[in-house]
Backbone bond lengths (Angstrom), bond angles and torsions (degrees), N, CA, C in turn:
res aa  C-N    CA-C-N  psi(-1)  N-CA   C-N-CA  omega(-1)  CA-C   N-CA-C  phi
1 M - - - 1.391 - - 1.495 106.82 -
2 R 1.454 117.59 140.77 1.329 125.50 -169.72 1.663 111.23 -66.19
3 A 1.286 112.97 150.55 1.473 109.96 -176.08 1.531 114.51 -68.93
4 S 1.340 117.15 -17.25 1.465 119.69 177.29 1.507 112.05 -79.59
5 T 1.304 119.34 -2.00 1.454 123.04 -178.67 1.527 108.54 -102.89
6 I 1.331 114.39 132.06 1.389 117.68 178.10 1.578 107.61 -112.65
7 V 1.361 118.40 131.06 1.351 117.12 178.76 1.494 116.64 -98.47
8 L 1.230 114.46 117.98 1.561 115.75 -173.23 1.538 107.56 -118.22
9 I 1.349 112.40 119.86 1.445 120.52 173.52 1.652 109.82 -89.28
10 L 1.308 112.62 114.26 1.422 114.44 -177.15 1.531 111.27 -88.22
11 I 1.353 118.11 119.36 1.502 127.25 -175.08 1.577 102.40 -108.02
12 F 1.373 116.39 120.65 1.458 115.95 177.73 1.583 107.87 -119.28
13 S 1.365 117.85 145.10 1.404 121.96 -176.23 1.517 113.91 -77.00
14 N 1.318 111.88 -26.09 1.467 117.39 -173.09 1.653 110.03 -96.41
15 V 1.159 122.11 161.49 1.544 119.24 173.26 1.466 109.60 -94.76
16 F 1.288 110.88 129.13 1.552 119.48 -173.98 1.527 106.04 -114.79
17 C 1.361 112.22 169.75 1.479 119.39 -173.94 1.590 105.82 -66.89
18 Y 1.289 117.88 -37.99 1.480 118.94 -172.54 1.604 104.04 -117.17
19 S 1.358 117.69 39.41 1.504 122.62 -170.16 1.570 108.41 -54.82
20 Q 1.298 114.78 -51.38 1.519 118.15 -175.70 1.589 114.34 -56.74
21 V 1.349 104.29 -45.54 1.557 111.62 -179.15 1.512 109.14 -63.24
22 T 1.404 114.70 -56.37 1.412 125.20 -176.28 1.612 115.19 -52.81
23 K 1.360 110.73 -33.41 1.453 114.75 -178.11 1.497 114.65 -71.99
24 T 1.333 118.77 -22.34 1.434 121.40 -168.86 1.569 109.98 -114.01
25 V 1.377 118.16 8.36 1.499 119.04 -173.35 1.458 106.96 -70.72
26 I 1.424 118.18 135.92 1.467 125.40 -178.56 1.557 103.31 -99.29
27 L 1.358 113.74 124.51 1.436 120.04 -179.83 1.621 109.18 -110.96
28 D 1.358 108.75 145.87 1.531 112.42 175.41 1.547 106.36 -84.75
29 E 1.344 115.63 178.26 1.344 118.27 -171.77 1.497 113.31 -68.53
30 V 1.317 116.19 -26.00 1.578 113.86 173.46 1.441 109.58 -62.10
31 M 1.320 111.80 -49.90 1.419 121.56 -169.60 1.632 110.46 -63.35
32 V 1.368 113.17 -35.35 1.510 118.19 177.42 1.549 107.11 -64.07
33 Q 1.362 121.03 -36.07 1.422 120.85 173.09 1.423 112.89 -67.59
34 A 1.290 120.42 -41.63 1.473 129.03 179.45 1.511 108.13 -56.29
35 V 1.370 114.24 -44.72 1.498 115.93 -177.02 1.613 108.83 -63.08
36 K 1.296 109.97 -43.88 1.478 113.66 179.10 1.616 117.22 -60.05
37 K 1.299 107.85 -21.70 1.586 115.31 179.31 1.509 107.95 -93.82
38 G 1.323 124.71 -1.37 1.456 123.51 177.38 1.485 114.33 121.54
39 F 1.364 120.55 0.04 1.464 120.29 -178.88 1.579 109.18 -64.05
40 D 1.237 119.69 129.19 1.441 123.86 -179.28 1.580 110.63 -101.24
41 V 1.273 110.56 108.44 1.537 119.83 178.59 1.499 113.28 -58.42
42 E 1.342 114.32 -41.82 1.493 115.47 -173.20 1.594 105.58 -76.64
43 D 1.272 123.81 -40.75 1.469 123.15 170.54 1.507 114.94 -53.45
44 F 1.351 115.98 -35.23 1.416 124.84 -176.83 1.636 104.35 -73.52
45 I 1.285 119.91 -52.59 1.469 120.27 172.96 1.525 113.87 -51.87
46 G 1.374 118.48 -43.31 1.393 121.33 178.52 1.583 109.31 -62.57
47 M 1.300 119.88 -41.12 1.461 127.06 174.57 1.535 110.99 -53.27
48 V 1.383 114.47 -53.54 1.494 120.05 -176.86 1.469 108.20 -57.54
49 K 1.355 120.55 -44.50 1.406 125.81 -171.84 1.644 106.55 -69.70
50 A 1.306 116.82 -38.88 1.469 123.49 -170.68 1.528 107.22 -93.58
51 D 1.275 119.34 -1.41 1.439 118.21 -173.17 1.555 116.31 -56.48
52 T 1.346 119.82 137.95 1.399 127.16 -176.13 1.508 115.62 -117.14
53 S 1.413 112.87 -13.66 1.429 115.36 -177.22 1.678 115.63 -56.44
54 F 1.300 107.57 -37.61 1.537 112.99 -177.79 1.526 105.41 -64.37
55 L 1.301 119.76 -47.22 1.482 119.23 -179.69 1.589 112.84 -65.09
56 R 1.372 111.72 -38.94 1.499 112.96 179.48 1.562 112.75 -62.63
57 A 1.328 113.42 -35.11 1.515 123.18 -179.40 1.504 102.85 -60.46
58 F 1.166 121.72 -53.39 1.571 123.45 -173.83 1.535 105.62 -65.78
59 R 1.393 120.88 -42.76 1.514 117.26 177.62 1.367 112.77 -65.20
60 Y 1.264 124.23 -31.62 1.434 125.27 174.93 1.554 108.93 -62.13
61 L 1.268 116.55 -45.14 1.514 121.61 175.80 1.487 111.42 -55.95
62 R 1.339 113.16 -51.38 1.443 123.19 -176.59 1.559 110.40 -54.11
63 N 1.367 117.66 -38.96 1.528 123.10 -176.24 1.401 115.17 -93.08
64 T 1.395 123.97 -1.68 1.398 127.33 -169.60 1.519 111.67 -117.20
65 P 1.290 120.80 141.64 1.532 122.28 171.39 1.472 104.64 -59.68
66 H 1.392 111.90 137.56 1.433 119.42 178.92 1.553 109.16 -162.50
67 K 1.334 111.55 155.72 1.535 123.58 172.04 1.412 107.69 -93.45
68 V 1.486 119.93 135.48 1.327 127.10 169.25 1.479 115.70 -123.80
69 E 1.402 119.65 128.27 1.394 124.08 170.40 1.484 112.46 -116.41
70 G 1.336 114.21 133.08 1.387 117.10 -175.48 1.555 112.78 -134.76
71 N 1.272 116.64 126.23 1.480 124.37 173.78 1.500 112.07 -113.37
72 M 1.445 116.99 119.86 1.422 122.60 179.30 1.501 111.54 -123.43
73 I 1.403 111.70 139.76 1.483 121.04 -179.91 1.534 109.75 -121.11
74 I 1.247 119.55 125.99 1.443 125.30 -178.77 1.589 109.59 -108.61
75 Y 1.245 117.78 121.78 1.414 120.65 -173.95 1.602 112.84 -102.91
76 G 1.324 117.90 144.57 1.441 117.31 175.74 1.445 110.39 -108.55
77 K 1.353 118.49 -144.58 1.473 121.57 -179.75 1.522 111.72 -66.37
78 K 1.277 113.66 145.35 1.489 125.92 -179.30 1.445 109.94 54.77
79 S 1.426 113.95 34.91 1.510 122.72 174.75 1.566 113.89 56.15
80 K 1.284 111.36 29.74 1.527 121.41 175.64 1.591 106.61 -78.73
81 V 1.251 116.02 135.95 1.502 116.27 -179.84 1.565 110.90 -75.06
82 D 1.298 114.82 121.51 1.471 122.09 177.28 1.481 116.50 -89.17
83 A 1.357 113.70 -38.15 1.478 114.96 -176.82 1.523 106.75 -155.03
84 T 1.345 117.99 160.68 1.471 121.97 176.73 1.488 105.61 -141.95
85 R 1.367 118.74 156.50 1.431 118.65 169.57 1.582 107.40 -148.49
86 Y 1.284 112.68 140.30 1.487 119.46 172.29 1.454 108.75 -120.24
87 R 1.269 118.23 133.86 1.474 125.83 177.22 1.499 116.12 -130.41
88 M 1.334 117.94 144.03 1.386 117.40 169.17 1.535 104.55 -140.24
89 A 1.326 109.15 132.46 1.489 116.08 179.42 1.472 114.51 -148.31
90 F 1.368 117.21 174.32 1.498 117.45 -177.98 1.578 100.74 -127.41
91 Q 1.312 113.05 145.47 1.388 120.28 168.91 1.640 103.96 -96.55
92 V 1.314 114.45 130.95 1.454 118.57 179.69 1.557 105.69 -114.15
93 T 1.268 113.49 138.78 1.502 119.82 170.51 1.590 111.08 -121.38
94 Q 1.318 109.29 136.70 1.535 115.99 176.85 1.501 111.48 -161.67
95 N 1.261 116.51 134.60 1.478 121.48 178.90 1.544 111.36 51.76
96 D 1.371 117.52 48.82 1.410 124.03 177.99 1.415 112.71 59.51
97 L 1.321 120.05 31.70 1.444 129.05 175.92 1.441 110.51 -125.21
98 R 1.289 122.97 153.78 1.395 126.28 171.83 1.643 113.33 -138.08
99 W 1.221 116.38 146.42 1.445 116.01 179.55 1.575 104.38 -155.13
100 I 1.504 111.80 162.83 1.432 116.39 177.04 1.551 109.39 -102.19
101 E 1.253 112.76 133.96 1.558 119.42 171.36 1.522 109.16 -111.44
102 M 1.462 111.33 111.18 1.431 116.49 -178.12 1.542 109.06 -75.61
103 Q 1.395 117.94 132.59 1.444 122.22 178.65 1.512 111.68 -103.35
104 E 1.271 114.87 -38.29 1.592 117.65 -174.67 1.503 107.14 -155.47
105 E 1.365 109.26 141.17 1.494 117.95 170.72 1.507 109.95 -143.24
106 K 1.361 114.72 133.74 1.490 122.16 176.98 1.481 108.38 -122.50
107 I 1.288 122.61 135.98 1.338 123.34 178.22 1.496 118.09 -138.32
108 T 1.202 120.65 138.62 1.437 128.58 174.40 1.475 111.86 -114.77
109 G 1.336 122.66 146.28 1.413 122.99 175.89 1.488 114.40 66.31
110 K 1.425 117.99 -167.15 1.444 119.01 -174.07 1.557 109.01 -96.48
111 F 1.264 114.14 85.09 1.514 120.90 179.82 1.447 112.62 -76.74
112 Y 1.378 114.31 -40.52 1.483 121.67 -176.85 1.544 113.89 -108.98
113 D 1.260 120.87 151.81 1.407 124.37 162.56 1.407 119.35 -78.61
114 K 1.323 119.73 176.38 1.505 128.83 178.08 1.541 112.10 -45.67
115 K 1.385 113.03 -36.12 1.439 112.34 -177.02 1.536 115.13 -94.61
116 D 1.331 112.99 15.21 1.465 119.67 177.38 1.489 110.64 71.40
117 N 1.380 121.17 23.52 1.385 125.69 168.90 1.522 112.67 -94.81
118 P 1.338 116.75 155.49 1.444 116.70 177.80 1.541 112.79 -64.53
119 E 1.280 119.54 146.07 1.446 121.25 -176.46 1.647 107.05 -78.95
120 T 1.255 116.52 -24.64 1.543 117.60 -176.90 1.515 108.51 -106.26
121 Y 1.410 109.39 148.31 1.387 124.35 175.18 1.524 114.60 -54.93
122 T 1.375 108.80 -43.15 1.468 120.60 -176.84 1.537 111.09 -63.83
123 A 1.314 121.22 -46.79 1.404 124.73 179.60 1.631 108.84 -69.51
124 E 1.220 114.91 -33.17 1.567 115.16 179.48 1.563 107.19 -67.28
125 M 1.295 117.81 -42.80 1.451 121.08 -174.22 1.510 109.47 -69.98
126 F 1.336 118.05 -46.69 1.373 119.91 -168.17 1.627 108.86 -80.61
127 D 1.399 114.20 -20.31 1.534 114.25 171.73 1.553 111.61 -72.92
128 D 1.193 113.84 -33.40 1.401 121.28 170.53 1.580 116.58 -52.23
129 I 1.324 111.29 -40.98 1.370 115.44 -177.81 1.627 113.96 -84.21
130 F 1.391 113.05 -44.51 1.469 121.62 -172.43 1.523 116.72 -108.05
131 F 1.387 117.03 -17.77 1.443 120.19 176.64 1.527 107.59 -129.40
132 Y 1.272 121.03 47.02 1.454 126.07 -176.23 1.600 112.25 -63.10
133 K 1.249 121.10 152.99 1.547 125.62 -170.96 1.471 110.16 -96.50
134 D 1.339 123.91 -24.41 1.386 123.87 -171.82 1.562 111.76 -91.86
135 T 1.330 110.75 167.80 1.573 115.76 164.23 1.447 110.62 -92.84
136 L 1.346 116.70 125.27 1.304 124.62 -170.03 1.595 110.27 -125.56
137 P 1.396 118.20 153.42 1.392 123.54 179.10 1.537 112.29 -69.58
138 V 1.242 113.12 149.64 1.433 122.43 168.88 1.460 108.70 -91.59
139 L 1.342 116.68 111.19 1.591 125.01 -163.74 1.524 102.27 -102.61
140 S 1.267 106.47 167.59 1.551 117.16 -179.17 1.435 102.80 -71.88
141 L 1.387 116.44 161.69 1.446 123.60 175.39 1.397 115.03 -68.32
142 S 1.243 118.13 -14.11 1.542 120.85 -178.82 1.500 112.59 -85.64
143 Q 1.425 110.65 -9.05 1.579 115.23 177.59 1.423 112.96 -71.60
144 S 1.337 121.02 139.87 1.368 130.80 175.59 1.552 111.78 -51.97
145 I 1.340 119.97 116.11 1.481 125.06 -179.43 1.521 106.73 -62.77
146 S 1.430 119.00 -35.00 1.418 115.43 -173.99 1.496 115.28 -71.32
147 A 1.330 115.68 -10.17 1.513 121.43 179.98 1.508 108.00 -109.72
148 T 1.200 123.14 5.70 1.564 116.90 -173.36 1.582 107.22 -140.40
149 S 1.286 120.81 -2.52 1.439 117.58 -177.35 1.456 119.71 -68.34
150 G 1.273 116.48 -27.18 1.505 119.92 -174.38 1.524 109.70 -149.51
151 T 1.258 111.72 -164.16 1.569 119.44 -179.62 1.388 113.46 -96.31
152 N 1.316 125.51 -32.70 1.399 128.60 -173.13 1.505 110.20 -86.87
153 K 1.362 115.15 114.88 1.497 115.01 -170.16 1.485 107.17 -102.96
154 S 1.318 116.36 22.34 1.605 117.02 177.46 1.463 108.23 -61.80
155 S 1.306 115.55 153.66 1.498 119.30 -178.91 1.498 113.73 -67.39
156 N 1.409 115.76 -28.65 1.475 113.40 175.27 1.453 116.34 -69.63
157 V 1.351 117.81 -29.49 1.470 115.17 176.62 1.510 110.72 -74.56
158 N 1.343 118.52 -32.99 1.449 120.27 179.12 1.511 111.05 -68.81
159 K 1.352 116.43 -30.03 1.510 120.23 178.81 1.404 106.11 -69.28
160 L 1.396 121.92 -45.37 1.412 126.56 177.76 1.568 110.82 -51.53
161 K 1.331 115.57 -47.38 1.396 125.72 179.98 1.495 110.79 -53.50
162 K 1.336 114.79 -47.06 1.517 119.78 -179.48 1.511 107.70 -63.12
163 L 1.372 115.16 -41.21 1.471 112.02 -177.99 1.539 111.02 -65.55
164 V 1.297 123.35 -34.25 1.410 125.28 172.91 1.463 117.97 -72.39
165 F 1.349 119.95 -39.74 1.417 120.50 -175.30 1.540 114.26 -94.87
166 N 1.309 118.43 -16.40 1.466 117.18 -173.44 1.557 108.39 -142.68
167 P 1.345 115.57 63.11 1.599 112.96 -178.78 1.412 114.08 -71.81
168 G 1.373 118.38 142.61 1.402 119.11 -177.07 1.510 111.39 99.08
169 A 1.404 121.47 -2.38 1.438 123.44 -179.89 1.562 109.69 -106.97
170 E 1.240 117.79 149.72 1.481 119.66 175.14 1.464 108.06 -67.19
171 I 1.498 115.98 145.44 1.362 122.63 -178.51 1.451 106.90 -123.38
172 D 1.451 119.90 105.33 1.419 125.23 -178.94 1.575 110.68 -60.20
173 G 1.314 111.75 141.63 1.367 117.94 171.41 1.546 113.58 95.20
174 V 1.345 120.55 -11.25 1.350 122.56 179.36 1.532 110.25 -87.71
175 P 1.344 117.16 119.15 1.460 116.08 -168.62 1.515 107.95 -72.28
176 V 1.397 121.01 145.29 1.323 130.91 168.78 1.592 108.54 79.28
177 V 1.364 116.76 -52.67 1.454 115.96 -165.73 1.502 112.97 -105.38
178 G 1.175 119.78 -5.36 1.575 127.56 -173.74 1.408 109.92 -51.67
179 K 1.432 117.93 -57.07 1.427 122.92 -177.22 1.545 114.20 -71.36
180 R 1.364 114.87 -22.20 1.478 119.77 -175.77 1.564 110.42 -83.85
181 L 1.345 117.15 4.05 1.378 120.12 176.04 1.533 112.96 -89.96
182 A 1.431 114.03 -8.42 1.480 117.73 -167.02 1.657 104.26 -88.43
183 I 1.213 115.27 86.49 1.500 119.53 -170.67 1.556 111.43 -72.40
184 F 1.282 119.45 -13.34 1.530 120.26 176.42 1.522 116.93 -94.35
185 D 1.310 114.19 -8.03 1.384 118.08 173.78 1.482 114.28 -67.60
186 D 1.345 117.78 140.12 1.536 122.30 -177.68 1.476 108.27 -58.28
187 D 1.285 120.54 -34.06 1.542 124.30 179.08 1.546 113.07 -61.95
188 M 1.345 116.44 -31.95 1.368 122.89 -179.77 1.620 117.29 -90.32
189 S 1.413 109.11 -19.69 1.454 114.70 -171.19 1.534 114.74 -60.00
190 Q 1.384 116.98 -27.39 1.442 120.14 -177.53 1.552 109.94 -67.19
191 Y 1.224 117.47 -15.31 1.614 117.13 -175.81 1.450 110.34 -95.41
192 Y 1.374 121.15 -3.60 1.478 120.04 -175.94 1.455 113.98 -123.50
193 D 1.387 116.64 160.37 1.350 126.12 163.55 1.597 110.82 -107.68
194 Y 1.291 114.90 131.37 1.416 121.13 -171.85 1.558 104.48 -116.07
195 A 1.387 114.60 145.14 1.365 119.69 179.04 1.543 113.82 -152.02
196 I 1.351 115.97 151.11 1.536 117.95 172.87 1.551 105.76 -128.84
197 N 1.229 115.48 131.29 1.498 117.88 179.29 1.652 108.28 -135.71
198 V 1.248 112.99 161.22 1.479 115.73 174.17 1.551 105.77 -105.96
199 R 1.351 115.32 130.14 1.524 118.25 174.84 1.458 106.80 -149.91
200 T 1.354 113.13 169.05 1.522 120.97 -173.94 1.484 103.83 -106.27
201 Y 1.356 114.79 123.85 1.448 124.52 177.46 1.587 104.18 -90.51
202 G 1.401 112.47 131.12 1.453 116.38 178.41 1.577 104.79 65.39
203 D 1.319 118.29 -137.50 1.518 126.26 -176.19 1.461 112.22 -98.05
204 S 1.441 116.03 -20.33 1.383 110.58 -161.24 1.623 115.61 -144.88
205 I 1.338 113.17 -15.40 1.541 115.80 -178.95 1.483 114.58 -88.71
206 S 1.364 113.24 114.85 1.448 119.37 179.28 1.563 107.54 -74.34
207 C 1.247 118.65 133.56 1.507 120.52 -170.20 1.632 110.78 -134.54
208 Y 1.289 112.30 136.94 1.499 116.65 155.55 1.484 111.40 -78.11
209 V 1.391 116.50 126.85 1.418 116.06 -176.37 1.667 103.60 -114.74
210 F 1.267 111.12 115.31 1.448 119.38 177.52 1.583 110.91 -92.71
211 S 1.357 121.13 120.01 1.315 119.69 -176.90 1.608 111.17 -122.83
212 C 1.281 113.46 145.52 1.468 118.04 176.23 1.504 111.11 -139.71
213 I 1.262 115.10 115.17 1.497 126.20 -170.70 1.466 111.03 -121.70
214 A 1.369 116.14 127.77 1.424 117.83 177.07 1.505 111.93 -72.07
215 K 1.315 114.85 138.50 1.458 118.21 -171.90 1.576 107.61 -78.51
216 P 1.282 114.89 146.88 1.519 119.52 -172.30 1.491 107.95 -59.44
217 E 1.395 116.70 -37.63 1.426 114.84 -175.44 1.508 115.63 -76.34
218 A 1.459 117.28 -5.34 1.465 121.09 179.30 1.485 107.44 -73.77
219 G 1.313 120.56 -15.34 1.490 118.86 176.86 1.585 113.31 66.17
220 D 1.403 116.79 -142.69 1.340 117.26 -177.33 1.536 115.75 -84.26
221 Y 1.383 120.87 -1.96 1.338 119.15 -172.01 1.514 117.12 -65.36
222 P 1.367 124.37 -48.17 1.387 125.21 172.79 1.580 111.85 -64.08
223 V 1.278 117.63 132.67 1.574 122.67 -178.20 1.370 108.07 -92.38
224 L 1.381 123.12 -44.59 1.450 127.05 174.23 1.613 105.37 -75.10
225 K 1.104 116.92 107.82 1.512 123.29 -178.74 1.605 111.09 -76.34
226 T 1.297 113.55 -49.23 1.465 120.44 -176.06 1.498 109.26 -143.45
227 L 1.349 114.16 144.40 1.542 120.69 173.59 1.526 102.28 -146.15
228 N 1.378 114.43 121.48 1.436 122.59 169.07 1.482 110.55 -123.87
229 T 1.361 116.62 122.62 1.400 119.14 179.39 1.528 108.54 -128.51
230 W 1.351 114.94 132.77 1.395 123.43 -177.34 1.532 107.28 -105.72
231 F 1.343 115.46 125.44 1.415 124.18 177.92 1.525 112.86 -111.92
232 D 1.289 111.79 122.53 1.506 112.53 166.49 1.453 116.87 -50.75
233 R 1.260 118.60 122.81 1.612 118.62 -176.33 1.477 112.92 -69.20
234 K 1.338 117.16 -23.17 1.527 116.03 -179.06 1.635 107.71 -82.77
235 T 1.298 116.78 -42.85 1.406 117.18 -171.40 1.525 115.18 -104.96
236 F 1.336 118.04 -19.86 1.468 130.56 -173.86 1.501 112.70 67.75
237 N 1.368 113.53 14.82 1.574 115.45 170.32 1.457 108.02 -76.48
238 I 1.363 105.75 151.78 1.470 119.36 176.63 1.613 109.01 -76.07
239 V 1.418 114.37 123.49 1.497 112.82 -177.50 1.564 104.68 -110.23
240 Y 1.320 118.31 -11.92 1.558 120.60 175.85 1.404 111.27 -167.80
241 R 1.296 118.26 146.99 1.475 125.94 -177.82 1.539 109.94 -151.16
242 D 1.273 115.16 129.53 1.574 117.29 168.19 1.527 106.31 -132.40
243 Y 1.334 111.94 153.64 1.310 122.90 -177.33 1.522 117.24 -161.08
244 Q 1.357 117.21 151.91 1.486 119.90 179.68 1.496 108.92 -130.86
245 Y 1.337 109.76 132.88 1.559 119.04 170.25 1.535 105.93 -106.09
246 Q 1.298 118.61 148.15 1.346 124.62 -178.88 1.608 111.51 -158.77
247 Y 1.333 113.27 127.75 1.521 115.55 -177.98 1.467 102.58 -157.57
248 S 1.409 114.91 140.82 1.459 125.02 170.74 1.498 109.40 -133.28
249 G 1.243 113.13 119.59 1.541 116.95 -179.45 1.559 114.64 -150.97
250 I 1.236 116.20 -173.71 1.523 120.21 176.45 1.477 117.92 -59.63
251 M 1.354 110.24 -43.01 1.404 123.57 -172.29 1.536 113.82 -79.89
252 F 1.321 114.90 -41.63 1.503 117.76 175.32 1.463 105.97 -165.91
253 D 1.363 109.56 168.39 1.495 121.81 176.24 1.568 107.59 -129.44
254 F 1.352 110.43 150.50 1.469 111.55 174.65 1.533 111.82 -160.85
255 D 1.230 122.29 147.47 1.506 124.44 172.45 1.494 106.80 -145.34
256 V 1.293 113.47 104.89 1.511 119.87 -175.35 1.590 110.25 -121.85
257 T 1.285 114.40 136.17 1.518 121.93 178.89 1.571 104.21 -127.71
258 M 1.330 115.84 126.00 1.443 117.93 172.66 1.449 107.57 -132.42
259 K 1.472 110.26 150.67 1.430 123.40 174.83 1.504 106.29 -131.80
260 V 1.407 114.22 129.72 1.474 121.12 -176.43 1.627 102.96 -123.90
261 T 1.369 112.79 122.35 1.446 121.04 179.86 1.653 104.57 -107.53
262 M 1.311 114.42 131.99 1.414 122.06 -179.50 1.450 111.07 -102.05
263 D 1.357 115.92 156.89 1.531 119.60 174.40 1.512 107.57 -148.53
264 Y 1.287 115.46 174.45 1.458 119.97 176.04 1.558 115.97 -114.64
265 K 1.241 113.25 142.12 1.588 117.68 170.99 1.392 101.87 -127.38
266 S 1.466 118.47 119.46 1.409 125.75 -179.91 1.563 108.92 45.20
267 E 1.286 111.80 51.57 1.542 125.04 176.89 1.589 111.61 59.47
268 V 1.262 117.16 19.53 1.557 121.91 172.62 1.434 107.82 -105.13
269 L 1.360 114.24 130.47 1.510 120.08 179.69 1.481 111.65 -74.47
270 Y 1.381 116.64 141.63 1.569 119.51 174.37 1.452 104.43 -153.82
271 P 1.426 117.41 153.47 1.432 118.16 176.49 1.496 110.14 -81.48
272 S 1.421 116.29 124.72 1.429 121.77 -175.17 1.482 114.73 -95.57
273 K 1.388 111.08 -21.48 1.544 118.14 178.64 1.550 114.39 -152.09
274 I 1.393 113.83 134.04 1.441 112.69 172.20 1.557 104.85 -125.75
275 E 1.371 108.83 131.21 1.459 119.21 172.46 1.457 116.80 -110.43
276 Y 1.301 121.13 132.93 1.487 121.44 -168.24 1.519 105.96 -137.15
277 T 1.264 116.30 139.05 1.517 122.52 171.22 1.646 100.98 -141.93
278 G 1.246 111.50 118.57 1.477 120.47 -177.46 1.553 119.72 -140.75
279 F 1.260 114.76 145.86 1.457 122.69 172.47 1.598 106.16 -127.72
280 W 1.364 114.74 131.24 1.343 120.62 176.70 1.551 112.35 -133.90
281 D 1.260 114.79 137.40 1.559 124.57 177.12 1.464 106.88 -126.85
282 I 1.202 123.55 93.39 1.528 130.92 -171.96 1.467 113.46 -114.35
283 P 1.309 121.15 141.82 1.517 120.47 -179.31 1.484 108.21 -55.46
284 F 1.335 116.71 141.75 1.513 127.59 172.18 1.534 107.99 62.19
285 K 1.252 117.47 19.62 1.497 120.18 173.32 1.518 108.88 -131.85
286 K 1.346 114.23 146.70 1.543 115.91 176.68 1.423 110.32 -69.78
287 K 1.257 118.50 150.40 1.493 126.29 175.45 1.481 108.73 -59.71
288 E 1.265 122.17 136.17 1.475 123.50 176.41 1.460 117.44 -135.87
289 K 1.215 121.89 141.20 1.411 125.93 172.31 1.540 106.85 -125.80
290 V 1.316 114.96 125.01 1.547 121.85 -173.26 1.465 109.71 -140.71
291 D 1.387 110.92 138.38 1.417 119.04 169.75 1.674 107.89 -122.92
292 F 1.261 110.54 137.76 1.443 114.38 176.02 1.432 112.09 -146.31
293 E 1.412 112.53 162.96 1.469 120.61 174.13 1.539 111.31 -135.18
294 L 1.257 121.07 129.56 1.441 122.46 173.75 1.504 108.99 -117.41
295 V 1.344 116.04 134.95 1.436 125.03 177.51 1.429 108.62 -118.64
296 F 1.371 117.97 133.13 1.473 119.02 178.52 1.483 115.74 -120.68
297 K 1.287 128.28 143.27 1.376 129.02 177.42 1.530 110.56 -131.76
298 I 1.379 118.29 118.17 1.462 114.38 178.48 1.485 109.66 -77.57
299 L 1.386 113.32 139.15 1.485 125.96 -172.57 1.521 117.15 -91.47
300 K 1.230 117.97 -4.37 1.522 119.90 -173.87 1.581 108.38 -134.26
């Protein structure tokens, strides 16, 4: 550990909602001074768990005219590139409806099957969210995003959406790993190192950075291996988040890393870039390794 970092183990006499997490949070030097001035670590952990700015940002994108560009690479054996796809499209909104207008698509290799469906599970699910085919209603911001983001209402797609929009929360109905995603539960806290630091994002945004890293000795039990969330200290909005899920078992294997960069349009937060690297081995599906990047620009 660097000399500039102070490790503070917080011991509380009362039982708190996030007691086990709060007791073991590692604070950097700036945060130690903040605690002395009244910064409440338990309240901050509660805010991280209950944060809605990430969801609101995606809901704003869903309801707003925007441009989306996507580059996807599909790898085969020995990490050889099998297929690629570039897409550029606009989401149009009018009379409380929204739809996607495809402007450009370039493909190499066998990206689609004979029925013109994506060969990979990843492309199918993310197309359902960001390149959906139907005309859909523009719904209120209070509507559940998992039920309204795309056209495919299958449980698998909705579970993926929860992984994207709410990392660190338990996902019902996912065999073996569902409960092991709940990083804030006291039962899971023994497997993680938690930290809060103060860092500057970009050139000017002072942020609280909450990190949750699986302990090396925890082995394969934790499914969420890393989670780093950057909160703007002035607004407490998330400006950046990266996380990795990893699991290897009899039923399925996966290793997924995502990075989500946020931006503002007229002081409203929205996701401006999503970077994804993922490997999946699911029963009755061909193994797949996929990289992609999605870039969004609000048009009004």
